[in-house]
C-alpha positions, 0 to 999 in steps of 0.5 A: 809213369807214362810209358805205356799211355795208348799202348795202341798206338798205330794199329787200332786199324789193323785188327777190324772195322770200327763201327756206331752201333751194337753188337748186332751190325757189321761191325763184327767183320775183320778188314786188314789194311795189309789185303792179306788173308787174315789167317796168313797175317795173324801168325806173328808176334808182332801182329798178334801185338797189333791185335792185342793193343788194338783190344785195349784202345776201348778202354780209353773211350767211354768218356768221350765218343761214339755220341755221347759223354760217358765217362766212367766215374760220371755215369755212376755218381749221377745215379748216387747221391754225392753230386748234381749232374748240372751242365748248361740246364736239365737237357744237357746230356739229358741221359743224365739227368733222366737215370740220375732222376730214374727215369730213364727209357731206350732213347735216353739212356748210356746207349754209347757205352753199350757200344764202347764195350760190345767194341772192346769185347769184338777185339777180344775175341778176335784176339782169341781166334787168331793167336792160335794161327800164330802158334808156331811163332810165338813163345810160350810166355807170350802166347799164354799171356796175351791170351789170358789178357784178352781173357781178362780184358773181355771179362773188364767189357763185360763187367761194365755192361753186366752192372748196368743192364744186366740182361746183356747178350753174352758170347764168346766167339763173334758173330755171324749173320745176323748178328746177334746172340742170346740175352742171358739174365744178368746171373746167368752172365755173372756165372759166365763171367765169374767162372772166365775170370777164376780161369785167368787166375787160376792160371798165374800167367798174369804178372801181381805188376807189370813193369813201368813200360806195360802199365796198364795191362791185364795183371794179376791185381787187377782181375783179384780186383775185378773179382771182388768188385763182382762176387760183392755185387753179386753177393756171392758168399759162397766166394767171398773168402777165396776174395779175401784170401787175393786181396790180402795178397795185394795187401801183404805183397809190400814189394810191389803195393802199398797207401801213399802217404799223403792223399792228394799225393794219388791224384796228381801227375807224379802219383800215376802208377805210384804203389797206390795204383793197382789199375788205371787207364792211361791218357796222355795230352802230347802226341794227341791225336784225338780232337773234336772231328777224331773222339777215338784217337790217341791222346789225352781225357776230356774229364777235367774239362766235363766237370769243371766250373764255366768260364774260369778266370783264370788263377789257381793252376789253371789259365783262363781258355777260351773253351774250358769248363762244361759245369757237370757234377758239381759236389753236393755241399752235403759230401762237403759236410761229410768230412771233418774239418781234419780231414785231409780227403776233403780237400783233395777230393772238393776243389771249392770255387765258392764265391767265385761263381756268378750267375750273370755273365763271367767277368774277369774275377768270377766263373759262370755258375750252370745249372746246379751249381753248389761252386763246390767240384770234384778236385780229384780230377779238375784240370791244371794249365800243365796237364793239357800243356802239350797237345797239339791243337784241342786241348780241352780235350787232351788232359793227360789225367790217368783214370784211377780204377782200382787202387790199394785202399780199396783192398783194405777197405773190401778185406775188412768188409769181407772180414767181417761177413765171412766171420772172420778176424774183426780186430784185424778188420778194424786195423784195415780201416784204421790205417785208411783213416790214420792217413786222412787224419781222422780218429781211430775206430775202436770196434768196426762194423760194415756200415762203418766200411761202407760209410768209409769208401763213400769219404775214400771213394766220393767222385771215384765211381764206386758209392751206388753200386755200394748202395745197390748192394748194400740194401741202401739204394731204396732209403737213401735215393730218394727226392731231394728237398731242393726239387731236383731228385723227385724220384726214388730208387726201387729194385727194378731200377738196378738195371737201366733200359737198353737203348731203343737202337739195339732194340730195332737191331735185334728183335729177341732183345727184352727191354730191363722193367725200368 
């Protein structure tokens, strides 16, 4: 369902100015295009909706904009063990190659992701400041909904920053000159965020699932998934029972959620906002305003272009184009080999183009191999001509593939792991895992361990940005993320690599910021 898509259509500039620097700069100031004082403008339901929609807008930006490509799945997967970085060479999007080899620094890190998420936080704070101004013109239901959406969305932006940077500036009200905030330790950030998320969940204001025209808004189920992800990443076992309860609420809500019968169908356009989808980031190819000169405008995503073969000759649902794939994120052969021959997830995960590439110039029957090419690509977000056919211009920047952020399959596997971790029903945990395996067409387990669940997550979520964080939280990263036999990764992951370097521009703008000990 594509009806919501960019809920910030036409209102992006109505709430705040856009800038390309961090929370320490004057992009925290607000400009109102109407010229009215803000206290007078944000007094109606319509204008509060503008601020809310503008707060959602930065969720679309990470794949491309503000000087970097930071597609959420690529950022995470390049630090894991399923993909190579690829591109033209190891200097192409060098921050990815440096992070892959655990040698990032203040000059080569995810600098624009920091800016994107703090832009979102600023917009959420604006919204929450404006709502009381319009209280007399809002129904109680709308007022509560706008507030809880804003608070949940703010947790989402902070959650991204916490996962990558850990020790970050934290504030729930926008800053004034000199635009600096206390930098909290990662554990302090977590404690603040989880308390805020619990308040949103306990309010029971957000629906378990929005109707089709509002797909993409913060829902109760999305908050449940974020809660489980956060407490499991923190290994906060005191909250495991509550997280398990939330996962089972999703599993048992058969009227709203369920597993798709065919794994491959999830990744089709017709599979967007299917019964398995809990939360997606919407993209649209039609009526796009996004282009080379306007990367933050409404439109599609560049992700399929980033992760597909270069100089594609045409075929397999994707016609030859003047500007096509850039060859990032080739799937490792070892990842393909993880799947048994009868596992239906393999073909839906790995787009097998082996034998179609050439090390020389591309011709009419071959694509051009780029750095670390394996002939295997991520099928879940691969390009199809039909997925950018309606783009008015810069079609390779405007695929309509929604980004699948949380799926019901993850609720099942979270629940299985949480059952085992809390001494719960081991047979039920086995049944949850077997639900996933049954769909994949592979043999059922007679019993499961936590390691079994982690490995099932590995097979289920390749390319979805989960694997690296699973390795870190499970204590497996140090033994798995080690030098490879090809000489691409020469350094090993250590505990100090958990939080990546803060960009030099942020350190320069706020001398109180302390760099992560990477």
